[in-house]
C-alpha positions as CSV (number, residue, x, y, z in Angstrom):
1,X,-11.4,-17.5,8.1
2,X,-13.3,-14.7,9.9
3,X,-13.3,-11.2,8.5
4,X,-10.7,-8.9,10.0
5,X,-12.2,-6.9,12.9
6,X,-11.4,-3.5,14.4
7,X,-9.7,-0.6,12.8
8,X,-7.1,-1.5,10.1
9,X,-4.9,1.2,11.6
10,X,-4.8,-0.2,15.2
11,X,-1.2,-1.3,15.4
12,X,0.2,-3.4,18.3
13,X,2.3,-1.3,20.7
14,X,5.4,-3.4,19.9
15,X,5.1,-2.4,16.2
16,X,4.2,1.2,16.6
17,X,5.1,3.4,13.5
18,X,6.5,6.9,13.8
19,X,4.3,9.5,15.4
20,X,3.7,11.3,12.1
21,X,2.7,8.0,10.5
22,X,0.2,7.3,13.3
23,X,-1.3,10.8,12.8
24,X,-1.4,10.3,9.0
25,X,-3.0,6.9,9.3
26,X,-5.6,8.1,11.8
27,X,-6.6,11.0,9.5
28,X,-6.4,8.6,6.5
29,X,-8.9,6.3,8.1
30,X,-11.4,9.1,8.7
31,X,-11.1,10.3,5.2
32,X,-11.6,6.9,3.6
33,X,-14.5,6.1,6.0
34,X,-16.2,9.5,5.2
35,X,-15.8,10.9,8.7
36,X,-13.8,13.7,7.1
37,X,-15.6,14.9,4.0
38,X,-14.8,17.1,1.1
39,X,-14.0,20.6,2.1
40,X,-13.4,19.9,5.8
41,X,-10.5,21.8,7.2
42,X,-7.5,20.2,9.0
43,X,-5.9,22.7,11.4
44,X,-2.4,21.8,12.6
45,X,-2.9,23.1,16.1
46,X,-6.1,21.3,16.7
47,X,-4.7,18.0,15.4
48,X,-1.6,18.4,17.5
49,X,-3.8,18.9,20.6
50,X,-5.9,15.9,19.8
51,X,-2.8,13.6,19.4
52,X,-1.0,15.3,22.3
53,X,2.1,16.3,20.3
54,X,3.8,19.2,18.7
55,X,2.9,20.5,15.3
56,X,6.0,19.1,13.6
57,X,4.7,15.5,13.2
58,X,1.3,16.8,12.3
59,X,2.9,18.9,9.5
60,X,4.7,15.8,8.2
61,X,1.5,13.8,8.3
62,X,-0.4,16.4,6.3
63,X,2.4,16.6,3.8
64,X,2.1,12.9,3.2
65,X,-1.7,13.1,2.9
66,X,-1.2,15.9,0.3
67,X,1.2,13.7,-1.6
68,X,-1.5,11.0,-1.7
69,X,-3.9,13.5,-3.2
70,X,-6.3,13.3,-0.3
71,X,-5.9,16.9,1.0
72,X,-4.9,20.3,-0.3
73,X,-2.8,22.8,1.6
74,X,-4.1,26.4,1.7
75,X,-1.8,29.2,2.8
76,X,-2.9,30.7,6.2
77,X,-6.0,28.5,6.1
78,X,-4.7,25.0,7.0
79,X,-5.6,22.2,4.7
80,X,-8.9,21.0,3.3
81,X,-10.0,17.5,2.4
82,X,-10.4,16.7,-1.2
83,X,-13.0,14.3,-2.6
84,X,-11.9,10.7,-1.9
85,X,-11.4,9.2,-5.3
86,X,-10.7,5.5,-5.6
87,X,-9.4,6.5,-9.0
88,X,-6.1,7.4,-7.2
89,X,-5.8,3.9,-5.9
90,X,-6.4,2.4,-9.4
91,X,-3.8,4.7,-11.0
92,X,-1.2,4.0,-8.3
93,X,-1.6,0.2,-8.7
94,X,-1.3,0.4,-12.5
95,X,1.9,2.4,-12.2
96,X,3.1,0.1,-9.4
97,X,2.5,-3.0,-11.5
98,X,4.8,-1.6,-14.3
99,X,7.5,-0.7,-11.8
100,X,7.5,-4.0,-10.0
101,X,7.4,-6.0,-13.3
102,X,10.6,-4.1,-14.4
103,X,12.2,-4.5,-11.0
104,X,11.5,-8.3,-11.0
105,X,13.0,-8.6,-14.5
106,X,16.2,-6.7,-13.5
107,X,16.6,-8.6,-10.2
108,X,16.0,-12.1,-11.8
109,X,18.4,-11.4,-14.7
110,X,21.0,-10.2,-12.2
111,X,20.3,-13.0,-9.7
112,X,20.0,-10.6,-6.9
113,X,16.6,-11.5,-5.4
114,X,16.9,-12.0,-1.6
115,X,14.9,-15.2,-1.3
116,X,15.5,-15.6,2.4
117,X,14.2,-12.1,3.2
118,X,11.2,-12.6,0.8
119,X,10.4,-15.8,2.6
120,X,10.6,-14.1,6.0
121,X,8.2,-11.4,4.8
122,X,5.7,-14.1,3.6
123,X,5.9,-15.9,6.9
124,X,5.3,-12.6,8.7
125,X,2.2,-12.1,6.6
126,X,0.8,-15.5,7.7
127,X,1.4,-14.7,11.3
128,X,-0.3,-11.3,10.9
129,X,-3.2,-13.0,9.1
130,X,-3.7,-15.5,12.0
131,X,-3.9,-12.4,14.3
132,X,-6.3,-10.5,12.0
133,X,-3.6,-7.8,12.1
134,X,-4.5,-5.7,9.0
135,X,-1.8,-3.0,9.4
136,X,0.8,-5.7,10.2
137,X,0.1,-7.6,7.0
138,X,0.2,-4.4,5.0
139,X,3.6,-3.5,6.3
140,X,4.9,-7.0,5.7
141,X,3.5,-6.9,2.1
142,X,5.3,-3.5,1.5
143,X,8.5,-5.0,2.9
144,X,8.3,-8.0,0.5
145,X,7.9,-5.8,-2.5
146,X,10.5,-3.3,-1.3
147,X,13.0,-6.2,-1.3
148,X,12.2,-7.0,-4.9
149,X,12.4,-3.3,-6.0
150,X,15.7,-2.7,-4.3
151,X,17.1,-6.0,-5.7
152,X,16.5,-4.5,-9.2
153,X,19.4,-2.2,-8.6
154,X,17.9,0.8,-10.4
155,X,17.9,3.9,-8.2
156,X,15.5,5.9,-10.2
157,X,13.0,3.1,-10.3
158,X,13.3,2.6,-6.6
159,X,12.7,6.3,-5.9
160,X,9.7,6.3,-8.2
161,X,8.3,3.3,-6.3
162,X,8.9,4.9,-2.9
163,X,7.3,8.1,-4.1
164,X,4.0,6.2,-4.3
165,X,4.0,6.0,-0.5
166,X,3.4,2.2,-0.7
167,X,2.5,1.6,3.0
168,X,-0.2,4.3,3.0
169,X,-1.7,3.2,-0.3
170,X,-1.6,-0.4,0.8
171,X,-3.5,0.7,4.0
172,X,-6.1,2.4,1.8
173,X,-6.5,-0.6,-0.5
174,X,-6.9,-3.0,2.5
175,X,-9.5,-0.8,4.1
176,X,-11.5,-0.4,0.8
177,X,-11.3,-4.0,-0.4
178,X,-11.3,-5.8,3.0
179,X,-9.7,-9.0,1.6
180,X,-9.3,-12.3,3.4
181,X,-5.9,-11.8,5.0
182,X,-4.7,-15.4,4.6
183,X,-5.4,-15.1,0.9
184,X,-3.1,-12.0,0.8
185,X,-0.3,-14.1,2.3
186,X,-1.1,-16.9,-0.2
187,X,-0.8,-14.5,-3.1
188,X,2.7,-13.5,-2.0
189,X,3.7,-17.1,-1.4
190,X,2.6,-17.9,-5.0
191,X,4.6,-15.0,-6.3
192,X,7.7,-16.1,-4.4
193,X,7.4,-19.6,-5.7
194,X,7.2,-18.4,-9.3
195,X,10.3,-16.3,-8.7
196,X,12.2,-19.2,-7.2
197,X,11.3,-21.3,-10.2
198,X,13.5,-19.0,-12.3
199,X,11.3,-18.4,-15.4
200,X,11.8,-14.7,-15.9
201,X,8.8,-14.1,-18.2
202,X,6.4,-16.0,-16.0
203,X,7.7,-14.2,-12.9
204,X,7.4,-10.8,-14.5
205,X,3.8,-11.5,-15.7
206,X,2.9,-12.7,-12.2
207,X,4.4,-9.6,-10.6
208,X,2.4,-7.4,-12.9
209,X,-0.8,-9.3,-12.5
210,X,-0.4,-9.4,-8.7
211,X,-0.6,-5.6,-8.6
212,X,-3.0,-5.1,-11.4
213,X,-5.6,-7.2,-9.5
214,X,-5.9,-4.4,-7.0
215,X,-6.4,-1.7,-9.7
216,X,-10.1,-2.4,-9.9
217,X,-10.2,-1.9,-13.7
218,X,-12.9,-3.5,-15.9
219,X,-10.3,-5.5,-17.7
220,X,-7.0,-7.3,-17.0
221,X,-3.6,-6.1,-18.2
222,X,-4.2,-8.0,-21.5
223,X,-7.4,-6.2,-22.4
224,X,-9.7,-9.2,-21.4
225,X,-12.9,-8.0,-19.6
226,X,-13.0,-9.2,-16.0
227,X,-16.7,-9.8,-16.2
228,X,-18.6,-11.0,-19.3
229,X,-20.5,-8.3,-21.2
230,X,-24.3,-8.2,-20.6
231,X,-26.4,-10.3,-22.9
């Protein structure tokens, strides 16, 4: 399969996100790509003029970027870009792995997993993969996992998961790792098959490992080194 081409934030017009998310993702791309570096200032009025909008969606976009730890607001001086740290991606995926493992256990024990919706999300990922649609597959992936988390029926867990800004962090991970998109869809198909099989422990382990793989740690969740030590 060819490598995805074009900006991972170029979304088809029929699937446009909100204006604040468009602004957030545009700035996010520049930060991850290094076009906006440490200490660069982000001024609401200038960004609003660039995107042809009012300052309200810009303010919301900046708030979300601050929540991701990528910028820091400064009273009367706008916002400044913080050093881009892949550590924040690693930490988010480790936390996400724990939350989704728990949600999977709760949903399977309660028998509340929406298999039809999960299957639809997987098929959407395959369609997006065929089109090399990076943002589309990211949104479909987030939708898949949101179904699982919500099926767990634990409101506090769901709020903690949502607070991670899953769509934005998925966009960062896809841009940094540039995975083969069909393989991303395959991974979700495998996870769905394990859930359908009904073995709670196996499904929980698979849910945890699925996220931990993106954490870029030197070892797996069980302490086994991912690469053999040097001779």
